[in-house]
BAFIVEX-826778 format. One record per residue (C-alpha): residue in one letter; residue number from 1; z negated, x, y negated; chain. Coordinates in steps of 0.1 Angstrom, whole numbers. Layout:
<node><rest>A</rest><nr>NUM</nr><w>Z</w><u>X</u><v>Y</v><kette>A</kette></node>
...
//
This chain:
<node><rest>X</rest><nr>1</nr><w>0</w><u>0</u><v>3</v><kette>A</kette></node>
<node><rest>X</rest><nr>2</nr><w>-5</w><u>28</u><v>-23</v><kette>A</kette></node>
<node><rest>X</rest><nr>3</nr><w>30</w><u>41</u><v>-17</v><kette>A</kette></node>
<node><rest>X</rest><nr>4</nr><w>41</w><u>7</u><v>-27</v><kette>A</kette></node>
<node><rest>X</rest><nr>5</nr><w>25</w><u>3</u><v>-60</v><kette>A</kette></node>
<node><rest>X</rest><nr>6</nr><w>41</w><u>37</u><v>-67</v><kette>A</kette></node>
<node><rest>X</rest><nr>7</nr><w>72</w><u>24</u><v>-61</v><kette>A</kette></node>
<node><rest>X</rest><nr>8</nr><w>69</w><u>-9</u><v>-83</v><kette>A</kette></node>
<node><rest>X</rest><nr>9</nr><w>55</w><u>16</u><v>-109</v><kette>A</kette></node>
<node><rest>X</rest><nr>10</nr><w>86</w><u>39</u><v>-105</v><kette>A</kette></node>
<node><rest>X</rest><nr>11</nr><w>112</w><u>5</u><v>-108</v><kette>A</kette></node>
<node><rest>X</rest><nr>12</nr><w>93</w><u>-11</u><v>-143</v><kette>A</kette></node>
<node><rest>X</rest><nr>13</nr><w>78</w><u>7</u><v>-171</v><kette>A</kette></node>
<node><rest>X</rest><nr>14</nr><w>47</w><u>-10</u><v>-167</v><kette>A</kette></node>
<node><rest>X</rest><nr>15</nr><w>30</w><u>-29</u><v>-140</v><kette>A</kette></node>
<node><rest>X</rest><nr>16</nr><w>-3</w><u>-47</u><v>-142</v><kette>A</kette></node>
<node><rest>X</rest><nr>17</nr><w>-30</w><u>-54</u><v>-115</v><kette>A</kette></node>
<node><rest>X</rest><nr>18</nr><w>-21</w><u>-89</u><v>-114</v><kette>A</kette></node>
<node><rest>X</rest><nr>19</nr><w>17</w><u>-85</u><v>-108</v><kette>A</kette></node>
<node><rest>X</rest><nr>20</nr><w>8</w><u>-59</u><v>-81</v><kette>A</kette></node>
<node><rest>X</rest><nr>21</nr><w>-14</w><u>-86</u><v>-64</v><kette>A</kette></node>
<node><rest>X</rest><nr>22</nr><w>16</w><u>-114</u><v>-63</v><kette>A</kette></node>
<node><rest>X</rest><nr>23</nr><w>42</w><u>-86</u><v>-52</v><kette>A</kette></node>
<node><rest>X</rest><nr>24</nr><w>19</w><u>-71</u><v>-19</v><kette>A</kette></node>
<node><rest>X</rest><nr>25</nr><w>3</w><u>-108</u><v>-17</v><kette>A</kette></node>
<node><rest>X</rest><nr>26</nr><w>-32</w><u>-94</u><v>-16</v><kette>A</kette></node>
<node><rest>X</rest><nr>27</nr><w>-60</w><u>-99</u><v>-39</v><kette>A</kette></node>
<node><rest>X</rest><nr>28</nr><w>-65</w><u>-91</u><v>-76</v><kette>A</kette></node>
<node><rest>X</rest><nr>29</nr><w>-98</w><u>-70</u><v>-66</v><kette>A</kette></node>
<node><rest>X</rest><nr>30</nr><w>-82</w><u>-54</u><v>-40</v><kette>A</kette></node>
<node><rest>X</rest><nr>31</nr><w>-49</w><u>-45</u><v>-59</v><kette>A</kette></node>
<node><rest>X</rest><nr>32</nr><w>-78</w><u>-33</u><v>-84</v><kette>A</kette></node>
<node><rest>X</rest><nr>33</nr><w>-94</w><u>-8</u><v>-58</v><kette>A</kette></node>
<node><rest>X</rest><nr>34</nr><w>-60</w><u>4</u><v>-51</v><kette>A</kette></node>
<node><rest>X</rest><nr>35</nr><w>-54</w><u>13</u><v>-86</v><kette>A</kette></node>
<node><rest>X</rest><nr>36</nr><w>-87</w><u>29</u><v>-84</v><kette>A</kette></node>
<node><rest>X</rest><nr>37</nr><w>-79</w><u>53</u><v>-50</v><kette>A</kette></node>
<node><rest>X</rest><nr>38</nr><w>-46</w><u>62</u><v>-71</v><kette>A</kette></node>
<node><rest>X</rest><nr>39</nr><w>-66</w><u>71</u><v>-100</v><kette>A</kette></node>
<node><rest>X</rest><nr>40</nr><w>-90</w><u>90</u><v>-72</v><kette>A</kette></node>
<node><rest>X</rest><nr>41</nr><w>-64</w><u>109</u><v>-58</v><kette>A</kette></node>
<node><rest>X</rest><nr>42</nr><w>-50</w><u>122</u><v>-90</v><kette>A</kette></node>
<node><rest>X</rest><nr>43</nr><w>-17</w><u>101</u><v>-89</v><kette>A</kette></node>
<node><rest>X</rest><nr>44</nr><w>-33</w><u>77</u><v>-123</v><kette>A</kette></node>
<node><rest>X</rest><nr>45</nr><w>-55</w><u>81</u><v>-152</v><kette>A</kette></node>
<node><rest>X</rest><nr>46</nr><w>-75</w><u>59</u><v>-173</v><kette>A</kette></node>
<node><rest>X</rest><nr>47</nr><w>-61</w><u>57</u><v>-207</v><kette>A</kette></node>
<node><rest>X</rest><nr>48</nr><w>-93</w><u>56</u><v>-233</v><kette>A</kette></node>
<node><rest>X</rest><nr>49</nr><w>-92</w><u>40</u><v>-265</v><kette>A</kette></node>
<node><rest>X</rest><nr>50</nr><w>-96</w><u>68</u><v>-291</v><kette>A</kette></node>
<node><rest>X</rest><nr>51</nr><w>-126</w><u>52</u><v>-304</v><kette>A</kette></node>
<node><rest>X</rest><nr>52</nr><w>-159</w><u>76</u><v>-307</v><kette>A</kette></node>
<node><rest>X</rest><nr>53</nr><w>-184</w><u>47</u><v>-304</v><kette>A</kette></node>
<node><rest>X</rest><nr>54</nr><w>-201</w><u>38</u><v>-275</v><kette>A</kette></node>
<node><rest>X</rest><nr>55</nr><w>-195</w><u>0</u><v>-267</v><kette>A</kette></node>
<node><rest>X</rest><nr>56</nr><w>-229</w><u>-8</u><v>-263</v><kette>A</kette></node>
<node><rest>X</rest><nr>57</nr><w>-236</w><u>6</u><v>-299</v><kette>A</kette></node>
<node><rest>X</rest><nr>58</nr><w>-202</w><u>-8</u><v>-315</v><kette>A</kette></node>
<node><rest>X</rest><nr>59</nr><w>-209</w><u>-38</u><v>-338</v><kette>A</kette></node>
<node><rest>X</rest><nr>60</nr><w>-169</w><u>-48</u><v>-328</v><kette>A</kette></node>
<node><rest>X</rest><nr>61</nr><w>-174</w><u>-49</u><v>-292</v><kette>A</kette></node>
<node><rest>X</rest><nr>62</nr><w>-165</w><u>-85</u><v>-290</v><kette>A</kette></node>
<node><rest>X</rest><nr>63</nr><w>-131</w><u>-83</u><v>-307</v><kette>A</kette></node>
<node><rest>X</rest><nr>64</nr><w>-123</w><u>-48</u><v>-293</v><kette>A</kette></node>
<node><rest>X</rest><nr>65</nr><w>-94</w><u>-52</u><v>-267</v><kette>A</kette></node>
<node><rest>X</rest><nr>66</nr><w>-104</w><u>-21</u><v>-252</v><kette>A</kette></node>
<node><rest>X</rest><nr>67</nr><w>-138</w><u>-35</u><v>-244</v><kette>A</kette></node>
<node><rest>X</rest><nr>68</nr><w>-123</w><u>-72</u><v>-234</v><kette>A</kette></node>
<node><rest>X</rest><nr>69</nr><w>-86</w><u>-63</u><v>-227</v><kette>A</kette></node>
<node><rest>X</rest><nr>70</nr><w>-75</w><u>-47</u><v>-191</v><kette>A</kette></node>
<node><rest>X</rest><nr>71</nr><w>-79</w><u>-13</u><v>-177</v><kette>A</kette></node>
<node><rest>X</rest><nr>72</nr><w>-52</w><u>6</u><v>-186</v><kette>A</kette></node>
<node><rest>X</rest><nr>73</nr><w>-39</w><u>35</u><v>-164</v><kette>A</kette></node>
<node><rest>X</rest><nr>74</nr><w>-7</w><u>62</u><v>-171</v><kette>A</kette></node>
<node><rest>X</rest><nr>75</nr><w>9</w><u>85</u><v>-144</v><kette>A</kette></node>
<node><rest>X</rest><nr>76</nr><w>-6</w><u>120</u><v>-141</v><kette>A</kette></node>
<node><rest>X</rest><nr>77</nr><w>19</w><u>149</u><v>-139</v><kette>A</kette></node>
<node><rest>X</rest><nr>78</nr><w>12</w><u>145</u><v>-98</v><kette>A</kette></node>
<node><rest>X</rest><nr>79</nr><w>22</w><u>108</u><v>-101</v><kette>A</kette></node>
<node><rest>X</rest><nr>80</nr><w>52</w><u>112</u><v>-126</v><kette>A</kette></node>
<node><rest>X</rest><nr>81</nr><w>68</w><u>134</u><v>-99</v><kette>A</kette></node>
<node><rest>X</rest><nr>82</nr><w>59</w><u>109</u><v>-70</v><kette>A</kette></node>
<node><rest>X</rest><nr>83</nr><w>71</w><u>82</u><v>-88</v><kette>A</kette></node>
<node><rest>X</rest><nr>84</nr><w>106</w><u>101</u><v>-98</v><kette>A</kette></node>
<node><rest>X</rest><nr>85</nr><w>110</w><u>107</u><v>-62</v><kette>A</kette></node>
<node><rest>X</rest><nr>86</nr><w>108</w><u>71</u><v>-48</v><kette>A</kette></node>
<node><rest>X</rest><nr>87</nr><w>130</w><u>59</u><v>-78</v><kette>A</kette></node>
<node><rest>X</rest><nr>88</nr><w>158</w><u>80</u><v>-61</v><kette>A</kette></node>
//
């Protein structure tokens, strides 16, 4: 399944946990765990906001898209290479 996520990402510029869950007919929770596994293996890395304020201390955390929004990942070099191989 991890390979299937890399293949989906290679075909599109962006995939979400929900899209992966639908495409692979798995739960969103399992899809999220697969993203974490790809991160653990070094294919993806989490994209953090540029904010220097810890969310717990931030007055704007209720409106912040990074606090409330979906977790975002980007390919690492290892992930880019794997994605290129799968798109060929």
